C-alpha positions as CSV (number, residue, x, y, z in Angstrom):
1,S,89.9,101.1,107.9
2,Q,87.0,103.0,109.6
3,Q,87.5,101.0,112.8
4,A,91.2,101.9,112.7
5,G,90.3,105.6,112.6
6,I,87.8,105.2,115.5
7,D,90.5,103.3,117.5
8,F,93.0,106.0,116.7
9,N,90.7,108.8,117.8
10,R,90.0,106.9,121.0
11,R,93.7,106.5,121.8
12,V,94.4,110.2,121.2
13,S,91.5,111.2,123.5
14,D,92.6,108.6,126.1
15,T,96.2,109.9,126.1
16,E,95.1,113.5,126.5
17,K,92.8,112.5,129.3
18,Q,95.5,110.4,131.0
19,L,97.9,113.4,130.9
20,F,95.2,115.8,132.3
21,N,94.3,113.3,135.0
22,N,97.9,112.7,136.0
23,I,98.5,116.5,136.2
24,T,95.5,116.8,138.4
25,M,96.1,113.7,140.5
26,F,99.7,114.5,141.3
27,Q,98.8,118.2,142.0
28,I,101.3,119.5,139.5
29,P,99.8,123.0,139.3
30,D,99.9,123.4,143.1
31,S,103.4,122.1,143.2
32,I,104.4,124.6,140.4
33,A,102.9,127.5,142.3
34,A,104.6,126.5,145.5
35,C,108.0,126.0,143.7
36,D,107.7,129.4,141.9
37,A,106.8,131.2,145.2
38,D,109.4,129.5,147.4
39,K,112.3,128.4,145.1
40,S,113.7,126.2,147.9
41,D,115.4,123.0,147.0
42,Y,112.7,121.1,148.9
43,K,109.9,122.6,146.7
44,K,112.0,121.8,143.6
45,R,112.5,118.2,144.7
46,E,108.8,117.8,145.5
47,L,107.9,119.1,142.0
48,K,110.5,116.7,140.5
49,Y,109.0,113.8,142.5
50,R,105.5,114.6,141.2
51,L,106.7,114.9,137.7
52,N,108.3,111.4,138.0
53,Q,104.9,110.0,138.9
54,I,103.6,111.0,135.4
55,V,106.1,108.8,133.7
56,A,105.5,105.7,135.8
57,E,105.4,102.2,134.3
58,N,101.6,102.2,134.1
59,T,101.2,105.4,132.0
60,Y,101.5,106.2,128.3
61,F,104.6,108.4,128.9
62,D,108.3,107.7,129.3
63,Y,109.7,111.2,129.6
64,A,108.4,114.5,130.8
65,C,109.8,118.1,130.8
66,L,108.2,121.0,132.6
67,V,108.8,124.7,132.4
68,T,107.1,126.9,135.0
69,D,105.9,130.4,134.3
70,G,108.4,131.4,137.0
71,G,111.3,130.1,134.9
72,Y,112.1,126.8,136.6
73,T,112.7,123.8,134.4
74,C,112.8,120.1,135.4
75,D,112.5,116.8,133.6
76,T,112.7,113.1,134.0
77,I,115.7,112.5,131.7
78,E,117.3,110.0,134.2
79,K,114.6,107.6,133.2
80,I,115.7,107.6,129.5
81,G,118.4,105.1,128.5
82,K,119.9,106.7,125.4
83,N,119.8,109.9,123.4
84,K,119.3,112.0,126.5
85,G,120.8,115.2,125.1
86,E,118.7,115.0,121.9
87,I,115.5,114.3,123.8
88,R,116.1,117.1,126.3
89,T,117.0,119.6,123.5
90,F,114.0,118.6,121.4
91,S,111.6,119.0,124.3
92,Q,113.0,122.3,125.4
93,D,112.9,123.7,121.9
94,A,109.3,122.4,121.5
95,L,108.3,124.0,124.7
96,E,109.6,127.4,123.4
97,N,108.3,127.0,119.8
98,Y,104.8,125.8,120.6
99,K,103.8,127.8,123.7
100,K,101.4,130.0,121.7
101,N,99.6,127.1,120.1
102,T,99.5,125.2,123.4
103,M,98.1,128.2,125.3
104,K,95.4,128.5,122.7
105,N,94.5,124.9,122.2
106,G,95.5,123.2,125.5
107,Y,97.3,120.3,123.8
108,V,99.7,120.1,120.9
109,W,100.9,116.8,119.3
110,I,104.4,116.9,117.7
111,S,107.0,114.3,116.6
112,D,110.8,114.4,116.5
113,E,113.3,113.3,113.9
114,D,113.2,109.7,115.2
115,N,109.4,109.7,114.7
116,R,108.7,109.6,118.5
117,I,105.5,111.3,119.4
118,Y,105.2,114.0,122.1
119,L,102.2,115.7,123.7
120,M,102.5,119.2,125.0
121,H,100.0,120.6,127.5
122,S,99.3,123.9,129.1
123,V,99.2,123.5,132.9
124,R,96.6,125.5,134.8
125,Q,95.1,125.6,138.2
126,R,91.7,123.8,138.1
127,S,89.8,126.2,140.3
128,T,91.1,129.6,139.0
129,L,92.4,128.5,135.6
130,K,95.6,130.5,136.4
131,H,98.3,129.4,134.0
132,E,101.3,127.8,135.8
133,G,103.5,126.4,133.0
134,Y,104.0,124.0,130.2
135,L,104.5,120.3,130.2
136,I,105.7,118.1,127.3
137,V,105.7,114.3,127.6
138,R,107.0,111.7,125.2
139,I,104.6,108.9,124.3
140,K,105.8,105.3,124.9
141,D,106.1,103.3,121.7
142,R,103.5,100.8,123.0
143,A,100.9,103.4,123.7
144,F,99.7,103.7,120.1
145,K,99.1,100.6,117.9
146,L,97.9,102.0,114.6
147,A,96.5,100.1,111.7
148,E,97.8,100.2,108.2
149,V,95.6,99.2,105.3
150,R,97.2,97.3,102.5
151,G,94.6,96.3,99.9
152,S,91.8,94.8,101.9
153,D,94.1,93.7,104.8
154,L,94.6,95.5,108.1
155,Y,98.1,95.5,109.7
156,F,98.9,96.8,113.2
157,T,102.3,98.4,113.9
158,T,104.2,99.9,116.8
159,G,107.7,101.4,117.3
160,T,109.4,103.8,115.0
161,K,106.7,103.4,112.4
162,T,104.1,104.9,114.8
163,A,104.7,108.5,114.1
164,S,104.8,108.2,110.3
165,M,101.7,106.0,110.5
166,W,100.2,108.6,112.8
167,R,100.8,111.4,110.3
168,Q,99.5,109.3,107.4
169,T,96.5,108.1,109.3
170,V,95.6,111.7,110.3
171,K,96.0,112.8,106.7
172,N,94.0,110.0,105.3
173,W,91.4,110.3,108.0
174,Q,91.0,114.0,107.5
175,T,90.6,113.5,103.8
176,R,88.0,110.8,104.1
177,S,85.9,112.1,107.0
178,G,86.7,115.8,107.3
179,K,85.9,115.4,111.0
180,M,89.4,115.5,112.6
181,G,90.8,119.0,112.5
182,W,94.4,118.2,112.5
183,K,97.0,120.3,110.8
184,T,100.8,119.8,110.9
185,G,100.4,117.8,114.1
186,I,98.6,120.5,116.0
187,R,95.2,119.6,117.2
188,R,92.6,122.4,116.9
């Protein structure tokens, strides 16, 4: 049980780091600044291309939605097979509803009605820390394999159980260790 908590914490940290590294590596803040300043179709396509790199096969993410401080919105909905409208609506609503918490904390973890997990991040320039926008990504099912304790046995799960397991693991973990600082899916 303790090892499951340690593994969970490591996965959360790895996921946040991968998102930050992808934002930096694909120069998302620079591309946002250029897009907000120019507003040309070329700059919008360039930003969209960079956003698509974040949801590549080798990452933890299968969908991304970005809102710039200049008001431009783009996403990678074409990479999603079904429920496109619901995913886009949920993401855009979350981007509006959690801006304040994301600005304050840097990252916010949330889940939708289908128990899919999303990570929202405040995008800033690395050198000046100028805020450029907000990015929300949906976590692939296979990214988190959480453990469930039944008696003295440990079971691992993926898929739709992940988010409910995630919430329960966080709740149990916070109760047992007091070290995590999670509250309603928002990381402090």
